[in-house]
C-alpha positions, 0 to 999 in steps of 0.5 A, spaced: 241 297 578 242 294 570 243 286 569 250 284 567 247 278 563 246 279 556 238 280 554 236 274 550 236 278 544 244 279 545 245 272 547 249 267 543 248 260 544 254 256 542 253 249 538 257 244 535 256 240 529 259 234 525 260 234 518 260 226 517 263 224 510 266 218 507 269 217 500 266 212 495 271 210 490 273 217 488 266 220 490 266 224 496 259 223 500 256 227 506 251 225 511 245 229 512 239 228 517 232 231 517 231 236 523 226 233 528 221 238 528 220 241 520 224 235 516 229 240 513 236 237 511 241 239 516 247 236 519 247 233 526 248 239 531 247 240 538 248 244 544 255 243 548 254 240 555 258 243 561 265 242 560 264 238 554 269 240 548 266 242 542 269 236 538 266 231 543 259 235 542 259 234 534 261 227 535 256 225 540 251 229 536 253 224 530 252 218 534 245 220 537 242 224 531 245 220 525 247 213 528 254 215 525 261 213 529 268 215 526 274 219 527 272 227 528 277 232 527 279 236 534 279 243 530 273 246 526 272 246 519 269 253 520 263 256 523 256 259 521 251 263 525 243 262 525 237 265 529 232 260 532 226 263 536 230 269 537 236 267 539 243 267 535 247 261 535 254 260 533 255 253 530 262 250 530 263 245 524 267 239 525 269 233 520 267 226 522 270 221 517 265 215 518 267 208 520 261 205 522 254 206 520 249 204 525 242 201 523 239 203 530 240 209 534 237 214 539 233 218 534 232 214 528 224 215 529 225 222 529 230 223 523 232 220 516 239 220 514 241 220 507 248 220 504 249 225 498 254 228 494 257 235 496 253 238 490 246 235 492 248 237 500 249 244 498 242 244 494 238 241 500 241 245 506 238 252 507 243 255 512 247 260 508 253 259 512 253 251 512 252 252 504 259 256 504 262 250 508 260 245 504 262 248 498 269 249 501 270 242 504 271 238 498 277 241 495 280 241 502 279 233 503 280 231 496 287 235 496 289 233 502 290 240 505 287 237 512 290 232 517 285 227 520 285 227 528 284 220 531 
């Protein structure tokens, strides 16, 4: 009898990511962190815990991986897909307006955190879908086409 569970190749794991941002004067900056294994520039992201809303996962990952606290939108900015170890992953990305930057946080010894402008962020990240989202976010935030959620 065939298994009802999808094969590992067909499985898709859902993740959530935070796109932490701040506005300095008239400049929009986003926070990137290095990945734990390879040191590539990424946004804080991770797997959803059972019963956890995706926006809450994004907020938790920003705290754990980047030491950033703030107001997260409950509606995703968008999503992107990538493959890691043969498993397809779909990542919902949530804007997080940073209100506090911690000096000490859970993964501070594993990762570096860096604030950069959007153009620099687009150049630093490797995931094509994330690049597209980064390119779209400035107009939405600076033109006020998105509402923040407490």
